[in-house]
N, C-alpha and C positions, 0 to 999 in steps of 0.2 A: 200561589207563587209559581208552581210548575206549569199551571195553565197559562199564566202570563208569559213565562219564558218560552213556551211552545209557540205562542203567537209572535213573539219577538223573532224567533228563528225564521218563520215564514215571511215576516216583514223584511228581514235582512236578505232573504233569498231574492225577493223582488227587487231590492236595491242592488243586488249583485248581478243576476242574470248571466253568470258565467264569466263576468269581466275580470274577476280576480285571477282565476287560473289561466285565462287567456293572456292577461297582462304579464303574469310570472313567466309564462313560456316565451313570449316575444322579447321580454327584457333579457332573459337568460341567453337568448340567441344573438342579441344585438346590444351588448352592454355599453358600447360606446356611442350608440345612436338611438337612445331610448326616449328622448324628450317628446317626440310626436305621440308615441303610444301612451306615455305617462300622462301627459296633459289631457288627452282626449278621454282616456278611461276615467281619470279623476273627475272630469267635468260631467261625464255621463252618470257616474255614481252619485254625485251630488243631486242631479235632477231626478234620478230614479228614487233616491231617498225621500224626496218631497212627495213624489207620486205614491210611494209605498205607505207613507204615514197617512196620507189622505184616504187610501184604500182601507187601512186599519181603522180609521175613524168611522168610515162607512159601515164596515163589518160590525163594529161595536154598537152602532146605532140601530142596526136591524136585528142583531142577535138578542135573544131574550135571556140575558145573563144578569145576575145580581149586581147592584150598583158597586159594591166593593170590588167585584171581579172586573167590571168595566174600568174602574179607576186604575187598578193594578196593571191591566193590559195596556192602557194608554200611557201610563208612566213608563212601563218597560219599553214601549214603542219609541219613546223619545231617543233611546240609545241607538236607533238606526242612523242618526245624524253623525255622531262621532265615528260610528262604523264606516259610514260613507266617506268621511274625511280622512280615515286612517290610511297610512302609506305603508303598512306592513307588507303588502304584496310587492311593492317596489324593492324593499330590502330582501325579500325572498328571491326576487329575480336576480339581484346582484350577489346573492349567496352570502349575505351578512346575517347569518342566523344567530350570532351572539346577541345582537340588539333585540331580536324577536324573543329570544329566551328570557332576557332580563325584563323586557316589557311585560311578558306574560306573568312572570313571577310577581312583578310590581303590581300588576292588575289584581291578582288573586289576593295578595297580602293586604292591599288597601281595602278591598271589598270585605274580606274576613275580619279585619280589625274594626271596621265600622260596624259590622254586624254584632260582634262581641261587645263593643262599647255601648251601643245605643238600642239594640233590639232586645228588650227585656220581656215582652209579652206579645200576645196576638194583636194588641192595639197598635203596636209599632210596625205592623206588616207593610204599611204604605212606605216606610222608609227603605225597605229592601230594594225596590226598583230604582229609587233615587240614589242609593249607595252604589248600585251597579252602574248607573249613569256617571257618577263621580269617578269611579274606577276606569270607566271607558274613556273619559276625558283625559285623565292623567296618562293613560296608556297611549292615547293618540298624540298628546303633546310630546311624550318621551320619544316616540317614533319619528316625529317631525324633527326633533333635535338631532337624532341619529342621522336623518337624511341630510340635514344641513352640514353635519360633520363630513359626510361623504360628497359634499359639493354638488348635490342634486337639487334642482329647483322644480317646484310644481306650481302651475298656474291654471286658472280656469280659462277655457277658450271654447268658442262655439264653432264647430266644423261639421255641419249636418252630413255631408257626403262621407266624411271619415267615420262618423258615428254609425252610419248605416252599414258600412263594411265591417266595422268592429263587432257590432251587434249580430250581424249575420254569421260571423265565425264563432262568436262567444255563446250564442244562444243554445246550441246543442249541449255545451258544457253546463250551462245554467240549468237546463231541463234535467240533465242527468243527476245533478246534485239536488235538484228539487225533488226528484223521485226518491233519492236517498233519505232526505229529510221527511218525506211522507212516511217512509218505512219507520223512521225513528220517532216521529212526533204525532202522527195522525191518531195513533191509538190513545195517546194522552188526551188529546182534544176531544175525541169521541167519548172516552171514558168520563171526562168531565161533564159532557152534556147528558150522558145516559145515567151515570151512577152518582155523580156529585164529587165534591172536592175531597171527601174522606177516602174514597176509592182511589182517586188520583194520587193522594199522598202515599198510600200503601204501595201502590204500583211503582211510583217513582222513587221510593226509598231504594229499591234494588236497581232501578234504571240508572240512577246517578252513579252507582258504583260501576256499572257496565260502561257508561260513557267515559268515566275516568280511565278505565282500563283501555278502552278503544282509542283514547287520545294518544296512547303510546304509539300505536300503529300509525295513526294519522300524522303525528309529528314526524315520524320516520319517513312516511310517504311524502309529506310536504318538503322535507329537507332534501330529499333525493330527486324530486320533480325537476328543479332547475338543471340538475346535472343530466338527467334523461334528455331534457330539451336541448341542451348544448351539444351533447353527444350525437343526437339525431341529425342536427344541422351540419355537423362536421363528418363528412362521409368516411374519413379515415378512422373515425372513432366508433364505427358501427359495431365492430367486434367488442369493443369496450362496453358499449351500451347493452348488448345482449348478455355479456358476462356479468355486468353490474345488476341487471334485472334478475338473473338466476340467483345471484348471491343474496339479493334483498328478499326474494321469495323464501329462500332457505332460512334466513334470519327470522322472518315472520313466523314460519312453522315452529322453529326452535323456541321462540318466545311465546307464541300463542297457545301451543298445546298444553304445557304445564299450567298456565294461567287458567285455561278452560277447565281442566281437571280439578284444580283446587277450588275454584268458584262453585262448580257443580257439586262437589262432594261435601263442602262445608257451608252451603248456602244458609242453613238455619243459624249456625254459630256466627257467621259473619254479620247477618242482619241483627241478631241479638246483641252482639258486641258493639256495633256502631249505633244502633237506634233504640235498643231496649225491647221489652215485652210488647209494647204497643204496636210494633211494626212486624212482629214475627209472622203474622198472616201473609205478609208480602213475600215471604221466602220462597214460596212455590213458583211465583212468576219470575222471581230472581233466578232460580235454578234453571228454568226454561230459557230465559234470556242469556244466561251464561254460556249455553251451548253454541250461541252464534259467534262468540268471540274469535275462535280459531278461523272460521270461514271469513269473517270480516278482515282479519289480519292478512289472510292469503289474498283476498280480493284487492286490497289496497294497492300493492305494487302494480297489479294488472291495470287498475284504473288509471294511475298516473302514467304508466307506460303507453297506454292507448292515447292519452291526451298529448303527451310529448311527441308522439309519432303522427300527429295530425289526423287521428282516427276518432275524432269526437263524435262523428255520426254513428260509427259502430258502437262506441261507448254508450251513446244514448239508447240505441236499439236494445242493447243488452239489459239496461236498467228498466226499459219499458216492458221487456219480456219477463 
């Protein structure tokens, strides 16, 4: 399952190519004139999703993986289509975070309920990516309803010249986030190839906790990114932008430091409490991973600040280095 989820992340990255963050920035700056950017980015994402799934099929065909793993990877990959059709980025751009919060909770609740109701043994493992797909579809529909409520229309349109300009600006953002996901998921994929699924399971037991904790910082960064973007384009708000940036960094340190200390000190107990004896061997890797929490928390506002200030090339160079 973790192996399939890792492949899904890379598939969605290909379908994204930095378009989400570029779209959020441009919409936040031009809330009353966003139809051009909305329609073109939406159209590009749909086309890229088709390309990404074709690439995934090709990788599965040439990779020497068990049949069960191939099926799970391909089933997870289908979720790239509701991801591409999602309009969450538009709602982020117009700073309607309440819809996003509700949709995310709805997504998780539906997924978890389906898991608890129908997954009773390892023979039901194929249902997990299908349940994830169901949750993604409901999530996407809810966001569309929210968009309709805000009187925003989205339509597919072909504009090659506009696509070239958008991709040229968005690609550095996409590459930066691709590098981030390489840091986060490449180890899982390589571990799966080299050591098998049991080692992946032990490793990802702690990794899932880290991802959950890091999502706190990510959510804060995503919510403040449109404000960064709007302040940057408004010259009179430059001082407000700098002050907001400093405040966000302080909040990240205040939140991230105690979390890092607690996770590191009580790694064994946390793994045992959540997973039981079978996963205690994964507590060592969990302790090491927990040390990264503070640094990721601090890095997050810097990343969104660079993107909001049109410094995506510098942002990309930092992550390459």
